[in-house]
Structures are given as structure tokens and as C-alpha cells.
FITOR-72512 format. One line per 3 residues: number of its first residue (from 1); their letters; for each residue x, y, z of N, C-alpha, C. Coordinates in pm, whole numbers, plus 50000, padded with zeros to 5 digits. Layout:
NUM = a = X,Y,Z,X,Y,Z,X,Y,Z ~ ...
END
This chain:
1 = xxx = 89547,24557,64293,89489,24444,64367,89595,24335,64384 ~ 89602,24277,64505,89700,24171,64530,89670,24047,64447 ~ 89776,23978,64410,89764,23855,64332,89745,23736,64427
4 = xxx = 89638,23656,64409,89616,23542,64498,89713,23427,64469 ~ 89766,23370,64575,89856,23255,64567,89800,23144,64655 ~ 89786,23025,64599,89741,22909,64676,89864,22831,64723
7 = xxx = 89880,22822,64855,89991,22747,64915,89941,22610,64958 ~ 90009,22506,64916,89967,22369,64945,90071,22297,65029 ~ 90024,22223,65129,90111,22141,65212,90040,22010,65241
10 = xxx = 90116,21904,65261,90057,21774,65287,89978,21774,65418 ~ 90049,21807,65528,89986,21812,65660,90072,21901,65749 ~ 90026,21922,65872,90089,22022,65958,90165,21956,66073
13 = xxx = 90244,21855,66040,90324,21786,66140,90449,21868,66171 ~ 90529,21818,66264,90651,21889,66302,90763,21843,66212 ~ 90815,21932,66131,90924,21902,66040,90974,22029,65977
16 = xxx = 91090,22022,65914,91148,22141,65856,91062,22204,65749 ~ 91006,22122,65659,90923,22177,65551,90798,22244,65607 ~ 90738,22181,65708,90617,22238,65767,90647,22369,65841
19 = xxx = 90761,22372,65911,90796,22495,65982,90820,22609,65884 ~ 90887,22581,65773,90911,22686,65675,90783,22725,65602 ~ 90689,22631,65589,90558,22663,65531,90490,22770,65617
22 = xxx = 90494,22751,65749,90433,22849,65839,90505,22983,65828 ~ 90638,22981,65819,90713,23107,65807,90681,23178,65676 ~ 90657,23100,65571,90619,23158,65442,90491,23238,65454
25 = xxx = 90398,23187,65536,90272,23258,65558,90288,23373,65656 ~ 90378,23358,65749,90393,23459,65855,90432,23594,65797 ~ 90521,23594,65698,90558,23718,65631,90544,23696,65481
28 = xxx = 90420,23712,65433,90392,23685,65292,90439,23804,65208 ~ 90489,23778,65087,90539,23888,65004,90433,23994,64977 ~ 90473,24118,64979,90381,24227,64948,90334,24219,64804
31 = xxx = 90206,24250,64783,90149,24243,64650,90085,24109,64619 ~ 90093,24016,64714,90036,23882,64694,89958,23844,64820 ~ 89843,23782,64799,89762,23737,64911,89757,23585,64912
34 = xxx = 89754,23527,65032,89768,23381,65045,89636,23312,65074 ~ 89620,23193,65016,89521,23095,65055,89596,22966,65086 ~ 89537,22882,65170,89605,22761,65216,89520,22639,65185
37 = xxx = 89585,22535,65131,89520,22407,65110,89607,22296,65167 ~ 89546,22185,65206,89622,22073,65262,89556,21941,65223 ~ 89631,21833,65241,89580,21700,65212,89534,21629,65338
40 = xxx = 89584,21674,65453,89539,21623,65583,89527,21741,65678 ~ 89414,21753,65742,89392,21864,65836,89433,21816,65975 ~ 89566,21797,65991,89614,21740,66116,89756,21787,66143
43 = xxx = 89796,21775,66270,89932,21807,66309,89941,21927,66400 ~ 90043,21931,66485,90056,22038,66584,90086,22176,66527 ~ 90128,22184,66399,90154,22314,66339,90026,22381,66288
46 = xxx = 89914,22306,66288,89788,22360,66236,89742,22482,66316 ~ 89760,22478,66447,89718,22591,66530,89793,22718,66493 ~ 89921,22704,66458,89998,22821,66419,89944,22881,66289
49 = xxx = 89906,22797,66194,89850,22846,66068,89720,22920,66095 ~ 89636,22862,66179,89508,22926,66210,89529,23057,66286 ~ 89632,23062,66372,89657,23185,66447,89700,23299,66356
52 = xxx = 89748,23265,66235,89785,23368,66137,89665,23414,66055 ~ 89549,23352,66078,89427,23393,66009,89391,23309,65889 ~ 89451,23192,65874,89423,23106,65759,89349,22980,65804
55 = xxx = 89240,22949,65735,89170,22823,65756,89191,22739,65630 ~ 89270,22631,65639,89304,22555,65519,89183,22486,65457 ~ 89185,22480,65325,89087,22401,65250,89141,22260,65238
58 = xxx = 89061,22161,65272,89105,22023,65275,89079,21954,65142 ~ 89183,21887,65090,89172,21803,64971,89217,21662,65010 ~ 89132,21584,65074,89175,21457,65133,89210,21351,65029
61 = xxx = 89330,21297,65040,89370,21190,64947,89314,21055,64988 ~ 89305,21032,65118,89251,20905,65171,89335,20786,65126 ~ 89468,20797,65146,89556,20686,65111,89636,20712,64985
64 = xxx = 89653,20608,64907,89736,20615,64788,89683,20716,64687 ~ 89777,20775,64610,89737,20865,64503,89685,20788,64382 ~ 89709,20658,64379,89669,20576,64263,89525,20528,64279
67 = xxx = 89433,20622,64286,89292,20588,64296,89209,20703,64241 ~ 89080,20674,64216,88993,20773,64152,88978,20900,64235 ~ 88987,20887,64367,88970,21003,64454,89073,21112,64425
70 = xxx = 89191,21072,64379,89295,21172,64348,89247,21265,64236 ~ 89185,21208,64134,89132,21290,64025,89023,21383,64076 ~ 88943,21333,64169,88837,21417,64228,88898,21536,64301
73 = xxx = 89005,21513,64377,89067,21622,64452,89138,21721,64359 ~ 89196,21671,64252,89257,21762,64153,89149,21851,64092 ~ 89034,21793,64061,88924,21871,64003,88874,21975,64104
76 = xxx = 88863,21937,64231,88821,22032,64333,88921,22146,64348 ~ 89049,22111,64343,89154,22212,64354,89148,22308,64236 ~ 89129,22254,64116,89120,22339,63996,88999,22431,64005
79 = xxx = 88888,22380,64058,88768,22463,64074,88794,22577,64172 ~ 88866,22549,64280,88899,22654,64377,88988,22762,64313 ~ 89082,22717,64232,89172,22810,64164,89092,22905,64074
82 = xxx = 88999,22848,63998,88917,22931,63909,88826,23025,63989 ~ 88764,22972,64094,88668,23051,64172,88732,23174,64233 ~ 88855,23161,64281,88919,23271,64352,89021,23347,64264
85 = xxx = 89024,23314,64138,89116,23383,64049,89262,23366,64087 ~ 89295,23250,64140,89432,23223,64183,89523,23213,64061 ~ 89631,23285,64063,89722,23288,63948,89848,23206,63970
88 = xxx = 89880,23176,64096,90000,23099,64127,89964,22992,64230 ~ 90009,22870,64206,89999,22762,64304,90140,22728,64349 ~ 90164,22739,64479,90296,22715,64536,90287,22591,64625
91 = xxx = 90341,22480,64577,90335,22354,64651,90461,22336,64735 ~ 90455,22242,64832,90558,22234,64933,90633,22101,64939 ~ 90566,21991,64905,90624,21859,64927,90585,21765,64813
94 = xxx = 90627,21641,64822,90611,21546,64710,90467,21537,64661 ~ 90373,21506,64750,90234,21489,64707,90174,21618,64652 ~ 90194,21728,64723,90132,21853,64676,90200,21906,64550
97 = xxx = 90328,21877,64532,90393,21914,64406,90322,21850,64286 ~ 90289,21722,64300,90222,21650,64190,90080,21702,64167 ~ 90005,21719,64275,89866,21765,64261,89860,21908,64209
100 = xxx = 89954,21991,64255,89954,22131,64211,89975,22141,64061 ~ 90064,22061,64006,90090,22068,63862,89966,22028,63784 ~ 89899,21923,63827,89778,21879,63756,89667,21984,63766
103 = xxx = 89641,22034,63888,89533,22130,63906,89566,22264,63840 ~ 89690,22306,63849,89730,22432,63788,89714,22429,63638 ~ 89752,22319,63578,89738,22308,63433,89591,22309,63391
106 = xxx = 89506,22242,63467,89363,22241,63437,89301,22381,63447 ~ 89348,22458,63545,89285,22588,63573,89360,22706,63513 ~ 89473,22680,63450,89546,22789,63386,89629,22874,63480
109 = xxx = 89668,22818,63596,89752,22892,63692,89897,22851,63675 ~ 89987,22940,63712,90128,22908,63716,90156,22817,63835 ~ 90252,22725,63819,90280,22627,63924,90427,22634,63965
112 = xxx = 90447,22655,64094,90580,22653,64154,90587,22532,64246 ~ 90683,22445,64224,90703,22330,64313,90826,22355,64398 ~ 90826,22295,64515,90934,22316,64611,91020,22192,64623
115 = xxx = 91149,22215,64639,91242,22109,64674,91323,22159,64792 ~ 91289,22108,64910,91346,22163,65033,91445,22071,65100 ~ 91468,21954,65042,91568,21864,65099,91609,21763,64993
118 = xxx = 91698,21673,65032,91735,21563,64944,91656,21440,64986 ~ 91525,21460,65005,91438,21358,65062,91420,21235,64975 ~ 91460,21243,64848,91446,21125,64764,91540,21014,64811
121 = xxx = 91634,21046,64901,91723,20944,64955,91664,20874,65076 ~ 91545,20917,65121,91489,20862,65243,91434,20722,65221 ~ 91425,20649,65329,91369,20514,65325,91225,20517,65277
124 = xxx = 91187,20424,65190,91051,20416,65141,91025,20496,65016 ~ 91123,20573,64973,91107,20653,64852,91162,20570,64736 ~ 91073,20505,64662,91114,20407,64562,91135,20464,64423
127 = xxx = 91157,20373,64331,91189,20408,64192,91081,20495,64130 ~ 90954,20458,64148,90848,20531,64080,90821,20666,64145 ~ 90846,20676,64275,90841,20808,64337,90942,20901,64271
130 = xxx = 91060,20846,64249,91168,20927,64190,91136,20966,64046 ~ 91080,20873,63970,91041,20904,63832,90939,21016,63830 ~ 90840,21006,63917,90735,21109,63924,90794,21243,63967
133 = xxx = 90885,21241,64062,90944,21366,64111,91025,21435,64002 ~ 91102,21358,63927,91181,21416,63817,91090,21476,63710 ~ 90989,21401,63672,90897,21449,63569,90828,21577,63615
136 = xxx = 90786,21578,63740,90717,21693,63796,90806,21816,63795 ~ 90931,21801,63835,91023,21915,63839,91048,21972,63700 ~ 91057,21885,63602,91086,21931,63465,90968,22004,63403
139 = xxx = 90845,21977,63449,90728,22033,63383,90662,22148,63459 ~ 90704,22174,63581,90651,22288,63655,90702,22418,63593 ~ 90633,22527,63620,90679,22657,63569,90810,22699,63635
142 = xxx = 90827,22660,63760,90947,22697,63833,90967,22600,63948 ~ 91092,22569,63975,91128,22488,64091,91202,22579,64188 ~ 91155,22585,64313,91222,22664,64415,91293,22568,64511
145 = xxx = 91425,22578,64517,91506,22499,64610,91549,22589,64725 ~ 91581,22528,64838,91623,22610,64952,91774,22609,64975 ~ 91848,22539,64887,91994,22533,64899,92054,22506,64762
148 = xxx = 92176,22548,64744,92246,22522,64618,92262,22373,64594 ~ 92283,22297,64702,92298,22152,64687,92172,22088,64630 ~ 92056,22137,64672,91929,22085,64621,91911,22127,64475
151 = xxx = 91944,22250,64444,91934,22298,64306,92020,22213,64213 ~ 92139,22178,64257,92228,22098,64174,92171,21961,64146 ~ 92101,21902,64243,92035,21772,64220,91930,21786,64111
154 = xxx = 91850,21893,64118,91744,21915,64018,91803,21930,63878 ~ 91916,21996,63867,91977,22019,63736,92052,21895,63688 ~ 92135,21840,63775,92224,21731,63734,92150,21598,63718
157 = xxx = 92063,21565,63815,91999,21434,63814,91862,21435,63747 ~ 91795,21550,63745,91658,21554,63697,91645,21627,63564 ~ 91756,21681,63516,91763,21747,63384,91670,21867,63374
160 = xxx = 91651,21936,63486,91578,22064,63481,91669,22170,63418 ~ 91609,22261,63344,91687,22369,63287,91735,22461,63399 ~ 91862,22495,63403,91916,22575,63514,91840,22704,63539
163 = xxx = 91793,22768,63432,91724,22896,63451,91586,22879,63513 ~ 91538,22755,63525,91406,22730,63583,91415,22676,63725 ~ 91534,22671,63782,91551,22626,63920,91617,22738,63998
166 = xxx = 91545,22797,64091,91596,22910,64167,91611,22873,64314 ~ 91696,22945,64383,91720,22922,64524,91664,23037,64606 ~ 91574,23005,64696,91530,23099,64799,91557,23030,64931
169 = xxx = 91653,23081,65003,91692,23014,65127,91588,23034,65236 ~ 91582,22937,65325,91492,22945,65439,91520,23072,65519 ~ 91416,23119,65586,91431,23238,65668,91384,23215,65811
172 = xxx = 91433,23296,65900,91401,23283,66042,91359,23420,66096 ~ 91248,23422,66167,91203,23542,66235,91283,23552,66365 ~ 91393,23627,66361,91487,23629,66472,91424,23684,66599
175 = xxx = 91345,23791,66588,91282,23849,66707,91187,23749,66773 ~ 91108,23681,66690,91015,23582,66745,91092,23465,66805 ~ 91201,23423,66738,91284,23314,66791,91338,23351,66929
178 = xxx = 91387,23473,66943,91440,23517,67072,91333,23518,67179 ~ 91213,23561,67141,91102,23562,67236,91069,23421,67283 ~ 91064,23327,67189,91035,23188,67225,91148,23127,67307
181 = xxx = 91271,23170,67280,91386,23118,67354,91378,23152,67502 ~ 91317,23265,67533,91311,23311,67671,91193,23253,67749 ~ 91110,23174,67681,90992,23118,67747,91030,22997,67833
184 = xxx = 90946,22963,67931,90971,22842,68010,90963,22716,67924 ~ 91034,22614,67965,91028,22486,67896,90890,22422,67911 ~ 90848,22348,67809,90722,22275,67819,90736,22154,67910
187 = xxx = 90857,22101,67922,90885,21987,68010,91031,21998,68053 ~ 91065,21951,68171,91203,21963,68219,91300,21886,68130 ~ 91425,21931,68131,91532,21861,68061,91614,21781,68162
190 = xxx = 91660,21663,68122,91733,21577,68217,91880,21617,68231 ~ 91904,21738,68275,92042,21786,68290,92058,21854,68425 ~ 92180,21847,68476,92214,21914,68600,92298,22036,68574
193 = xxx = 92329,22113,68679,92402,22238,68661,92543,22222,68607 ~ 92605,22108,68627,92742,22087,68580,92749,22011,68448 ~ 92635,21974,68393,92633,21898,68267,92662,21988,68148
196 = xxx = 92703,21924,68039,92730,21992,67912,92631,21936,67810 ~ 92512,21996,67798,92411,21940,67708,92433,21979,67562 ~ 92410,21883,67473,92420,21902,67329,92284,21870,67268
199 = xxx = 92230,21962,67191,92099,21941,67129,92113,21871,66995 ~ 92025,21775,66971,92016,21705,66843,91870,21714,66800 ~ 91841,21808,66711,91702,21836,66674,91672,21771,66539
202 = xxx = 91577,21679,66538,91541,21613,66413,91459,21489,66441 ~ 91362,21463,66357,91279,21345,66376,91362,21217,66365 ~ 91318,21113,66432,91394,20988,66441,91371,20903,66316
205 = xxx = 91418,20956,66204,91414,20885,66077,91556,20841,66042 ~ 91571,20732,65965,91706,20686,65930,91794,20794,65869 ~ 91734,20882,65786,91813,20985,65718,91881,21080,65816
208 = xxx = 91830,21091,65939,91886,21185,66036,92010,21131,66109 ~ 92040,21002,66092,92168,20950,66139,92184,20937,66288 ~ 92075,20917,66362,92088,20906,66507,92168,20782,66550
211 = xxx = 92172,20679,66466,92250,20560,66503,92398,20596,66517 ~ 92446,20679,66426,92585,20723,66435,92606,20805,66561 ~ 92509,20889,66594,92520,20971,66714,92536,20885,66838
214 = xxx = 92456,20779,66850,92464,20693,66968,92602,20627,66978 ~ 92654,20581,66864,92788,20520,66867,92894,20623,66905 ~ 92880,20745,66857,92976,20850,66892,92965,20885,67040
217 = xxx = 92843,20885,67094,92825,20916,67236,92901,20817,67324 ~ 92905,20691,67281,92979,20590,67357,93129,20619,67356 ~ 93179,20678,67247,93322,20711,67238,93355,20839,67314
220 = xxx = 93257,20925,67332,93279,21053,67399,93273,21040,67551 ~ 93199,20944,67603,93162,20946,67745,93281,20942,67840 ~ 93389,20874,67805,93503,20869,67896,93584,20997,67894
223 = xxx = 93593,21061,67779,93670,21185,67767,93595,21304,67824 ~ 93463,21306,67802,93380,21418,67849,93260,21361,67924 ~ 93280,21320,68048,93174,21248,68121,93050,21330,68154
226 = xxx = 93056,21463,68138,92940,21545,68170,92856,21579,68047 ~ 92896,21533,67931,92820,21562,67809,92693,21478,67805 ~ 92582,21543,67773,92455,21473,67755,92394,21516,67622
229 = xxx = 92339,21420,67549,92278,21446,67418,92126,21444,67432 ~ 92064,21556,67396,91920,21572,67406,91860,21567,67266 ~ 91792,21458,67234,91740,21435,67099,91591,21469,67096
232 = xxx = 91557,21579,67031,91418,21623,67022,91363,21581,66886 ~ 91261,21497,66887,91202,21447,66763,91145,21309,66786 ~ 91066,21263,66691,91002,21133,66704,91006,21063,66570
235 = xxx = 90994,20929,66571,90995,20856,66445,91022,20709,66463 ~ 91029,20636,66352,91037,20489,66355,91169,20433,66408 ~ 91270,20515,66423,91398,20467,66475,91400,20454,66627
238 = xxx = 91295,20500,66694,91298,20507,66841,91332,20373,66905 ~ 91266,20266,66869,91287,20137,66935,91431,20090,66919 ~ 91485,20099,66796,91624,20057,66774,91719,20143,66857
241 = xxx = 91698,20272,66854,91788,20362,66926,91781,20337,67076 ~ 91660,20320,67128,91647,20297,67272,91717,20169,67313 ~ 91705,20064,67231,91772,19938,67262,91924,19954,67260
244 = xxx = 91976,20025,67162,92121,20045,67153,92173,20133,67266 ~ 92095,20232,67306,92133,20318,67419,92147,20233,67546 ~ 92053,20143,67568,92060,20054,67684,92179,19961,67674
247 = xxx = 92202,19905,67556,92312,19810,67534,92448,19873,67563 ~ 92464,20001,67526,92592,20069,67544,92603,20140,67680 ~ 92501,20128,67763,92505,20192,67893,92500,20343,67886
250 = xxx = 92418,20395,67795,92412,20540,67772,92280,20601,67819 ~ 92207,20532,67904,92076,20582,67945,92084,20714,68019 ~ 92202,20742,68077,92219,20870,68146,92295,20970,68060
253 = xxx = 92314,20936,67932,92391,21024,67841,92312,21065,67717 ~ 92227,20978,67665,92150,21006,67543,92002,20994,67577 ~ 91928,21102,67554,91786,21108,67592,91701,21136,67468
256 = xxx = 91601,21053,67446,91505,21072,67338,91385,21145,67396 ~ 91376,21273,67367,91277,21360,67430,91140,21355,67364 ~ 91132,21298,67243,91006,21300,67169,90984,21437,67105
259 = xxx = 90865,21457,67050,90832,21585,66987,90840,21698,67089 ~ 90900,21808,67048,90905,21928,67133,90861,22047,67051 ~ 90767,22123,67107,90724,22248,67045,90793,22368,67107
262 = xxx = 90889,22340,67195,90964,22447,67262,91111,22443,67225 ~ 91141,22411,67098,91280,22396,67056,91364,22520,67084 ~ 91317,22642,67055,91401,22758,67087,91439,22763,67236
265 = xxx = 91344,22730,67325,91374,22730,67468,91473,22620,67503 ~ 91462,22506,67438,91560,22398,67460,91699,22444,67417 ~ 91709,22505,67299,91838,22548,67248,91903,22653,67336
268 = xxx = 91823,22733,67402,91879,22837,67489,91941,22779,67615 ~ 91920,22650,67638,91968,22587,67760,92074,22481,67735 ~ 92133,22480,67616,92237,22382,67584,92365,22455,67542
271 = xxx = 92471,22376,67521,92602,22434,67492,92644,22421,67346 ~ 92582,22326,67274,92620,22303,67134,92507,22229,67065 ~ 92518,22219,66933,92419,22145,66854,92491,22047,66764
274 = xxx = 92422,21938,66731,92481,21833,66647,92376,21784,66549 ~ 92418,21758,66425,92329,21706,66322,92407,21600,66245 ~ 92351,21477,66238,92425,21363,66183,92366,21309,66054
277 = xxx = 92289,21388,65981,92210,21342,65868,92294,21288,65753 ~ 92229,21200,65674,92290,21154,65548,92252,21244,65432 ~ 92148,21327,65449,92104,21418,65342,92027,21532,65405
280 = xxx = 92050,21653,65355,91980,21771,65405,91967,21872,65292 ~ 91863,21954,65300,91858,22075,65221,91923,22184,65303 ~ 91852,22293,65327,91901,22395,65418,91833,22370,65553
283 = xxx = 91906,22311,65643,91849,22257,65766,91796,22366,65858 ~ 91667,22355,65893,91608,22446,65990,91671,22429,66127 ~ 91705,22306,66164,91763,22285,66296,91900,22352,66307
286 = xxx = 91978,22352,66198,92106,22422,66201,92085,22573,66207 ~ 91989,22624,66131,91962,22768,66135,91922,22812,66276 ~ 91837,22732,66341,91793,22768,66475,91907,22758,66575
289 = xxx = 91995,22659,66555,92113,22650,66642,92201,22773,66626 ~ 92218,22818,66502,92296,22940,66479,92229,23060,66545 ~ 92097,23069,66532,92025,23180,66594,92040,23177,66746
292 = xxx = 92056,23058,66803,92072,23043,66948,92216,23059,66993 ~ 92303,23099,66901,92445,23122,66930,92517,22995,66974 ~ 92482,22884,66911,92544,22757,66945,92649,22718,66842
295 = xxx = 92765,22668,66885,92858,22606,66792,92799,22472,66746 ~ 92838,22427,66628,92772,22313,66564,92874,22210,66517 ~ 92840,22083,66532,92908,21974,66462,92804,21908,66373
298 = xxx = 92830,21905,66242,92731,21852,66147,92801,21772,66039 ~ 92725,21689,65971,92778,21612,65859,92792,21700,65735 ~ 92893,21671,65657,92922,21750,65537,92840,21698,65420
301 = xxx = 92707,21711,65431,92616,21662,65327,92518,21771,65289 ~ 92466,21762,65166,92360,21853,65121,92396,21998,65143 ~ 92302,22072,65203,92322,22213,65227,92394,22246,65357
304 = xxx = 92435,22144,65435,92502,22172,65561,92627,22259,65546 ~ 92714,22232,65445,92831,22318,65429,92798,22462,65389 ~ 92675,22486,65343,92634,22624,65314,92603,22701,65442
307 = xxx = 92581,22629,65551,92553,22691,65680,92671,22684,65776 ~ 92734,22568,65781,92844,22546,65876,92977,22558,65805 ~ 93054,22659,65844,93188,22679,65788,93289,22636,65892
310 = xxx = 93367,22532,65861,93460,22478,65961,93551,22584,66020 ~ 93555,22589,66152,93638,22685,66223,93573,22819,66243 ~ 93468,22850,66165,93400,22979,66179,93283,22968,66276
313 = xxx = 93188,22879,66246,93074,22863,66336,93047,22717,66371 ~ 93141,22629,66337,93124,22489,66371,93227,22401,66302 ~ 93199,22272,66302,93289,22173,66242,93206,22075,66160
316 = xxx = 93266,22020,66054,93198,21924,65968,93267,21788,65976 ~ 93187,21682,65959,93238,21546,65963,93174,21465,65850 ~ 93238,21354,65808,93174,21268,65709,93051,21200,65768
319 = xxx = 92953,21172,65684,92835,21100,65731,92872,20957,65771 ~ 92812,20910,65879,92826,20771,65920,92955,20737,65989 ~ 93041,20834,66016,93171,20809,66078,93163,20848,66226
322 = xxx = 93132,20750,66311,93113,20776,66453,93241,20826,66519 ~ 93356,20773,66478,93483,20815,66539,93514,20961,66507 ~ 93495,21000,66380,93518,21140,66345,93422,21232,66419
325 = xxx = 93296,21189,66430,93197,21269,66501,93238,21286,66646 ~ 93282,21179,66710,93324,21187,66849,93444,21280,66864 ~ 93540,21269,66774,93661,21353,66783,93627,21501,66769
328 = xxx = 93538,21534,66676,93502,21675,66656,93419,21728,66773 ~ 93334,21644,66829,93258,21687,66947,93353,21715,67063 ~ 93450,21629,67082,93548,21649,67189,93628,21777,67163
331 = xxx = 93670,21797,67038,93745,21917,67003,93663,22043,67032 ~ 93540,22042,66991,93454,22160,67008,93426,22188,67156 ~ 93388,22085,67230,93343,22104,67367,93458,22122,67466
334 = xxx = 93580,22093,67420,93697,22111,67507,93749,22254,67504 ~ 93700,22334,67412,93744,22474,67399,93623,22564,67418 ~ 93591,22591,67543,93469,22664,67574,93470,22804,67514
337 = xxx = 93583,22872,67522,93590,23009,67469,93577,23009,67317 ~ 93650,22918,67251,93642,22911,67104,93504,22872,67057 ~ 93439,22780,67130,93303,22737,67093,93205,22854,67105
340 = xxx = 93220,22933,67211,93130,23048,67229,93148,23149,67116 ~ 93271,23169,67072,93295,23261,66961,93234,23208,66832 ~ 93243,23078,66809,93175,23018,66693,93026,23047,66698
343 = xxx = 92968,23031,66816,92825,23057,66830,92789,23200,66798 ~ 92872,23294,66840,92845,23435,66811,92852,23463,66661 ~ 92948,23401,66594,92960,23422,66449,92842,23362,66374
346 = xxx = 92794,23247,66421,92677,23187,66358,92555,23276,66370 ~ 92534,23333,66488,92420,23423,66507,92430,23545,66415 ~ 92550,23600,66400,92568,23718,66314,92529,23686,66170
349 = xxx = 92560,23568,66123,92523,23531,65985,92372,23519,65970 ~ 92305,23463,66069,92159,23453,66061,92098,23591,66051 ~ 92147,23684,66130,92090,23818,66133,92104,23892,66000
352 = xxx = 92205,23855,65923,92230,23922,65795,92173,23845,65677 ~ 92192,23713,65676,92169,23634,65555,92045,23547,65557 ~ 91990,23517,65673,91885,23416,65682,91761,23469,65754
355 = xxx = 91726,23593,65727,91611,23653,65791,91482,23617,65718 ~ 91372,23630,65790,91242,23604,65731,91211,23706,65621 ~ 91251,23831,65641,91225,23933,65539,91301,23903,65411
358 = xxx = 91421,23849,65422,91497,23815,65302,91431,23700,65226 ~ 91377,23603,65300,91306,23493,65235,91181,23545,65166 ~ 91106,23634,65232,90984,23691,65172,91017,23768,65045
361 = xxx = 91126,23845,65047,91168,23918,64928,91201,23821,64814 ~ 91266,23711,64848,91299,23612,64746,91176,23549,64684 ~ 91078,23514,64767,90955,23456,64714,90878,23559,64630
364 = xxx = 90876,23684,64675,90810,23788,64597,90871,23802,64459 ~ 91005,23799,64452,91073,23808,64323,91040,23689,64234 ~ 91032,23571,64295,90996,23450,64219,90853,23461,64165
367 = xxx = 90760,23507,64247,90621,23518,64203,90609,23617,64087 ~ 90675,23731,64099,90667,23829,63991,90727,23775,63862 ~ 90837,23703,63875,90903,23650,63756,90820,23543,63687
370 = xxx = 90758,23454,63767,90680,23347,63706,90556,23402,63637 ~ 90503,23513,63687,90388,23575,63621,90428,23644,63491 ~ 90548,23698,63488,90592,23774,63372,90635,23687,63255
373 = xxx = 90666,23560,63282,90709,23474,63172,90821,23383,63215 ~ 90910,23348,63121,91019,23257,63153,91103,23311,63268 ~ 91139,23226,63366,91216,23273,63481,91357,23317,63443
376 = xxx = 91409,23410,63519,91546,23456,63498,91643,23358,63560 ~ 91770,23389,63548,91874,23300,63603,91855,23285,63753 ~ 91889,23165,63803,91870,23137,63945,91942,23235,64033
379 = xxx = 92057,23281,63990,92137,23369,64076,92063,23496,64112 ~ 91966,23536,64032,91893,23659,64059,91817,23651,64191 ~ 91783,23530,64235,91704,23515,64357,91782,23447,64467
382 = xxx = 91912,23430,64451,91992,23360,64547,92064,23456,64637 ~ 92025,23471,64764,92101,23557,64854,92246,23510,64861 ~ 92338,23603,64850,92479,23568,64848,92527,23538,64990
385 = xx = 92596,23426,65005,92651,23386,65135,92799,23364,65115 ~ 92879,23471,65115,93020,23459,65083,93096,23375,65184
END
């Protein structure tokens, strides 16, 4: 009989963690059956979860976790675990990591918490959030990180035992990605036949570094007048970015497209990808750019160097350095043949190292290990990326 696993996510908005949550369900490890719980029954990714045959159970927080309702939802979650004989709770983000540990302990289930980025560096993540996150990581049965850089933070800064922090890298359903890439766009792109479009995929949060991108675009425009930056994502930085774009005269060079559910189709129509973040785990946007055979310019932070190898499939730059970013973009886009070869090499790595089946195998190994007792060394579940 398959072992039931309860998967928890905050909500179904558009973001890297949410996209990987859906992929986790899309190809669930053999021998384990999935149930889904959430804290908000909202977001554009919800339809994808339902299309896979899952109807999430709602555990509404209704605001801050520092209220009596949180205890009520923990009790409801523990009751669900007992009712369905759930043996593993796999949480996805800050809030669900905390609730999963409490409910799992009450109901006697094993608890796996996820660390999918260096999100503790984001704006609004204060001292007590960090204290809670560290405590939670140290007391869960297992911490699953999606990059070596994230694992190192858990060990070095949070004092987790190394053998209890494992790496399962994100996976991509390449066949499905290719199918989506060939679909029509949901909305036209502001580019002409002679333009050189560069995709920048990421929500408009400070951590994503769009301010640096805008400054770099101003330095690029005279050298490469046909380059256009297409920024897919939404967030609180929009007003500042739009004002700076107008101030620098870049309204015909940098476009804020808002949320896009057709990212693979967008990527199939551009020449390169760029990521300017101050912190990343294993970036889904970089993985998708690699799958789309795009050369990449990215910041040398977090898990980015685990994906982008300078000269092989892209170039790396320091975070916040607009001049370096502009220089590398010019270098990349000035060598069309070399850039295309980088894109081909990136796609080859995705096909071997970052498949959905490999991620499912990694999660299956983690589930079996956590049920059997103390986890083995992290390397046992870390796909090798030489």
C-alpha cells in the first residue's frame, strides 16, 4: 500500500516555490500517494493543481500566526493526518514549515521542511522570522534544500546537522516545457523583427534586482540599440521601476509585462535571459531559460553558479553592479554564434541533470529514508553536477 504524504503550501501564486510545488505533484514518487493542504485557496496555479486531480484542504490563517486561530488550524491539520494515516508531512515555505512541524509532532508524523531559496534576505523578513526559521530547521526530521548554497546556509548559519540537510534539485518536465513553448502567446510582445529581446523572469521584488537591470539597460542602449528587456512578473517595485524607466528614457527598451502564464512561449521568442537577484536558491527562471536554449547573464549569488558556468552556458556578474552587467550583456549579445552554442549546452544539461524524473527519484529517496530513521548523508540524494 502506498504511503500517504501531505504536501503543504501557503498559496498558489506565481513564483518559483509554487511552480516547483506543482511539479512535485505532477510526478509524485512511486510508492507514495499525495494529499494537498494550503493556507489560502487562491492564485493562478490553483487550476493546475486541480487539473492533476487534487482538491486542496484549506487551513486558513486569517492574518498573523500570532493568534488563537493558528492553534485551531494546527489541531485541524493534526486531525487530518490521523484520519488519513499520513506518515509524512512535506511543507514548502515559511508558514507551512512552522505549521507542519507543530501538526506533525501532535499526530506522530515525520516532518520534512523545505528551503528553496535564500528568502530570509528578503525585505520584511525580520529578526523573529529568522529565529523561528532557524529553530524550525533544527527540529524538523529533515530539511530539503534545492541547492548546495541553500544547504550551506542551513548548516553554517542555522546549526543544522549536516546529515539532516539534503539536496534535491528542482526538476523540469522537458517535454511539457517544449509543448508550452510552441503555444501561441497569451498577449503580444513589444518587439519587432529586428529587435534583440532579453527575458527577465521574476516577480518585481527588491531581491530580484530589477533596479540594477534598469541602470544597466541605460548603459547598453547606445552600444546595442536593438536590445529590449522583457520583464515578466509583478510586485511592489513596479512604481519605482516605471518612474526610473521614464526618467532614463527607456520606455522603448524596458517593458514591465506583469504576470505571465505563458513564460515558456515568451522564452521561445527571445535571444537571451538575464537574472539580477541578490539571493537565489536553484532558480526556476534560469532552469527554464536553459531549457529554452538561451544563453544567460546572471548574478553570482546563491545557487546561480550551480546552474550558470561562465563561458559554458552563460556569464556571471556581481550583484548590484550595473556596469558589469551591461558589459557582460554586450559581450554575450555581440557574439551571436557563441551565444547560441551556450544555449545549446545549457539545454543539454537540463536534459541530463534537471529532469522531473530525477527530482521525483530524489524525493522518493528522501521519503524512504525519513521513514526508516535518521537520514543518511546529504550527498546520497544530491544529483551530481560536475
